[in-house]
C-alpha positions, 0 to 999 in steps of 0.5 A: 883677089885670086882664090885657090880653086878647092880640090876633091873632097874628102881625098883622105878617105882613098886607099894609100892616101897621104892627105891629112885627116881634118881635126873635125873628122878625127873628132867625130870618129873618136865620139863614135868610138865612145858611143858605138860599141860596134865601132869601138870593138871592131878593127876597121880602119879609121878611113872606113869607119868615117866612110859610114857617114858618106853617101852610102846610105848609113848614118850616125847613131847614139845610145838611144833604146827603142821606146814602147809605151804601155798603151792602156795605162791611162785607161784603167779598163779590164785586163783583157782590154790591156792586152788589146790596147798594147797590141798597137806596139806588137814588136819584140824590142830585142829584135830592133836597133837603129839610129838616134841620129835620124839624119842622112848625110847632109849630101843626101838632103842637098837639093842642088842635085847635079852640082857640086856639094859643100856639104862634106866634112870641113877641112882643118881650117874650117874645123875650128869654126865648129862652135855650138849655136850659143857660142857661135853667136857670142862670138859674132856678137863681139865682131863687126863688119868691116869698116861698120858698127853692125856686128856680124850677129846682127848681119846674120840675123837679117841673113837667116830672116831673109832665108827663112822668109823667102824659102830659099833652097839650100843651093840658093843659100850657098850662092847667097853665102859666097856672094856676101863673103865675096863682096866683103872680101872676108868670111862674115857669115858661114862660108858654107851650108854645112856650117850654116846648118850645122848651128841647129844640129843639136836641135835635129839630133833631138827629133825622133824617127819612128819606123814602120813596116814598108809592107803592112805599115805596122810599127817597128819602133823608135829605132836605135843603134844600128848600122844601115845594112843591119836586118830589121824584122817587122813583128806583124808580117815578119818582113825583113828590111834594113834601115837603109831601105826604110829610110829610102822608102820613106818608111818612118814618121818624125815626132818633135819633142813636144815639151821642148816646142812648147817651151820654146813657144813659152819663151817667144810669147811669154809676155803675151801669154802671161797678159792673156792668162791674167786677163782670163783669170780676172774675167767674170764669166757670163753663162750664155755668152761666148766669144772665144774657145775659153768661154766654151761650156766644155773647155770650162768643164775640163778645167774644173774636172782636172782641177787646172790652175789659172796658169795651165794651158790647153792645146787644139790639135789637127792632123790632115793630109795634102799631096806633095808632088802633082805627079805622085801619090805621096802625101804629107800628114802633119799634126799641128797644135796651138795654145788656146789660152793665146789671144786669137792673132798670137794663136793663129801665127804660132801653129806649130808642127809636132809630127810628120808622116809622109807616105802613099798611104793615110797613116794608121792612126793608132800608131801615128796619134799614139806617139803624139798622144805619149808626147802630151802625157810626158810634157809634165810641169813647165816652168817659165817667167816673164818680167820677174813673174815665174809660172808653172804650167801643166798642158792638156790636149782638149780639142781636135779640129779635123775634117770628117775623114780624119775625125773618123780615123783618129777615133777609130770609128766608121766614116760618113759613108758606113752605118752609125757614121756620125760622131755626134749622135746614133743616127744609123743612115739610110743607103740611097743609091751607092751612097749613105745619106742621113734623113730627117726623121722629124726630130734629132737622133739620140746624142752619144756621150763621152762614157758611151763612146769610151765604153763602146771602144772597150767592148769593140776592142775586146770582142773584135766587133764594131759597136755603134760604128766604133771599130776599136780603141782609140789613142785619144782614150788616153788623153787626160780630160779629152772628151771623146764625143764633143772634143772633135766638133764639126769643122764649119770650113769643110761642112758649111763652106766646102760642104753644103754651100758648094753642094747647093751651088752645084745643084742649081748650076749643073742638075739640069732639068730640075725646077731649081736648075738655073744654069742657063743664066750663069752669064748674068749671075757672072756679070753680077758677080763680076761687077762687085768690088770687095774690100781690099782686105779680101784675098780675092776679087770675085772669080766667075762661077764657071771656075768654081771648081777652083774656088778656095774656102774663103771664096765659098764663105764670100759667096755664102754670106755676101754675094750669092743673094744679090747675084740669085735675086730674081734668077733662083725661085723664091722657095729655094732663095728663102730656104738658102737664106735659113742656112746663111742666116744661121751660119752668120749668127754662129760666126760672130765675134760674140755669140749669145745663147739666144743666137745659138737657140735661133741658129738651132731652129734655123738648121732644123728647118733648113734640113727638114726641107731639103728632101722636099725642095731637092730629093733624098740624095741631097741629105748628105753627111755635110747636111746632117752635121748642121744639126750639131753645129749649135751645140759645138758652139755652146762647147767651145765658142763661135765656129771661127774659133774651131775651124781648121782654117789655121791649120790649113794655112799651116800645111800650106806652109809646110808644102812650101818648105819642100824644095826636093824630092828626097827625104821630104819629112826631113826637109820640112823637120829641118826647116821648122827648126831653122825657123825656130832658131831664127825666133830664138836669135830674134829674142837674143839680138836687139837690132838698132831701128835701122836694121830692124826696119830692114828686117821688117822689110825683108819679112812680108809676114811681119805685118801686124794684122790687128794694129790701128794706124794711118797708112801712106803719106800725110797731106796738109789738111787745107781746105777743110770743109766747113761742116767738118770743122763745125763737127769738130768744134761741137765734139772737141770745142776746137779743131786740132792741128791735123794731117790728111790721109787716104788709108788707115787700118783699124784692126784687120779692116783697111779703110779707104777715103772716098777720094782714094781712087788707086784701087780699080777692083776693090771698094773699102770705104764703107764701114759700121759703127758702134752706134749701128750707123752704116757710113761712107767714109769721105776723109781720114785725119790724124793728129795727137795720136788719134785717127778721125773719120769724116763720114756720111751716114747712109740711108738704110732700109731693111732687106727683103732676104731677111738676112741679119748682115745685109740691108738696102742702102742709099746715099743721102744728098751731099750736104746732108748726114755728115758725122765724125767718128774716131778709130775707136767707134768702128765696129766692122767693114762692109761690103758694098754691092750694086745690083741694078738700081738697088744698093746693099751693104753687108757687114763682115761677121767677125774681126778675127778671121782673114779674108 
């Protein structure tokens, strides 16, 4: 079937054109005339008015006025401080006008540079297809694909699933749309990316663009109603700019509507969240037992202080930067959050971006975070329901998980390289060489407190002079219930893994001429490291120490908890190895699934001993801020539970996902924001459209992220359980009085653990046959059987002896004779997966500290 070649777009804009103007364009012009007096009162011809939306760099506008906030409203300090706080927004609103529709013409966002774009206004026939999101899918639900029972709505959901999960560029999406419609011989999906992206246009227009000066980074405001060439004057440096120049220079940051984001999230996870809230409500709190953020002393104190109801929610938020391009200094700084009351898997799977900053420079947090704080304060009461149960929730931000530079920035305090750079105590610090060090003086320095930090911020803002390392007011002062002392705990990912662990490893391997130097033994260490076969759930097999510069944080965790001691045995001096063991043991104690007060006190003593011996074994230069932070990890665990609950790992994953949404160099934050909105629209459709089993299976195959990490099931193809060993049959009879009808498998998943039977030989670089059971036994899995909905493990109990390193997670082990120590367990008996390591003639087993973190 021949297809008429499309002519040049927008020919009706040309002078003296006789082409008919499409209905959609006329409708857009009439809408602009109603909402924009500047257009309504002008005598500009309609064709020229329409050209304002073209590639000239001008944009659509609506009736939003500049939004300014009273920075000191919630603080209620002295009158002098009020004027200081409001100086964050020192700008004359009467001088600022601009767009509420922040989106450039879609041709400017098209990443198919150099090719023809289909992002123009639709022609007359296409204009009729411009329905709202809901109307569009209501119509598609009534139509089926040619000669099929599959509705077009179901087909579009599968298409959107692939676009979202595969991260297609808009050029690739355009090609996919053309391919699908060509194969069907008719338009079964939107014919252009213009219509494809138009489906969430209303959500895009709800975003808020906040502009700042290109010269001084002073806050200009949330602009409304201006033309692209209209002059905008900075209230700080008085430099004049235009809206067009600010957009092209990326002198803006994006704020999502936080209330709408949380409402959408509640709709998506309503059942999971309601179940979790009800469990937390019924849970009997045991003092000194911490299994999650919700067990923390400070978390519970905040709920009591604010008289929060059982259904009220709390947020953990983060901000951090990451470079976008290797050849540019531009970086992206998102503000992300998750809901603490969700179960851990759902919590980490629903990390949400609420703000985006994109610039060569770090964001001024008194501007950036103030907008986020305002969004939190404006949430109000959220009403939601599940299965007929109506729930009302207020929302409070109570925890900030950030690294050390970001922590100092959001607190408006000195960094760790300045005097009084610690956020939790008043240790002044001592310059050693050109860097600030934190020597151990025999006992911890005096602690800060929320009241002391708050008052220091007030006085520093009042007198324009730093006090105890505090430089002035922080936007976080306005957050109701937020503790400026304990609400920003140390992050063990940066402090422990990429901090102290990496620091000591570098000393051993790179500081030649010292008594602890073992760089000459690198080949031996790498041979031992390369022989290790970790469980298949580990994201990487061990990489050589010569590549440690490229190690990720998870690799440093594996090195600290599992690999290092067995590789360093007999190579590193005993005194240094014992010292390192203090550190590893303390970290492990605070990383377990359930941390008790006794373990916290033990870890506290271990950290104190470790820090006190650092200068003796190494030198004063080794007393870095990361080493100092170890002294505060124990209290952080009391405040908010195990260290894995307050780590930045989920947020680092979120930043990585945001970077993968960038497919072109233009308008990076706008790209990320639109992709986030598209993903949200996809989840909305998931809830609205019930796919039949065949299509649901296809959708799961398209989405690599749909794997359920915490499920318990067998994996692979079943085999007949013929030739079952007699010892195993006796175990079944002794435990269940009879041998049930069973199938044999080679693999099974129990929570995060993927367990392999001993006869599963496919993996060559991993070993997943060792587990620890609830009764304390370490077992070697010989076979996996399933029947009647239950999973059974035929195991051989290992012969265990204590490890010389005095590590709680590691034991020496031996395999018993083949006919001895046989035992039978079910999937409910599995406690943890283990790492099996052999060094010479000695074998070791190390258990994973918890079942929550992704390895």
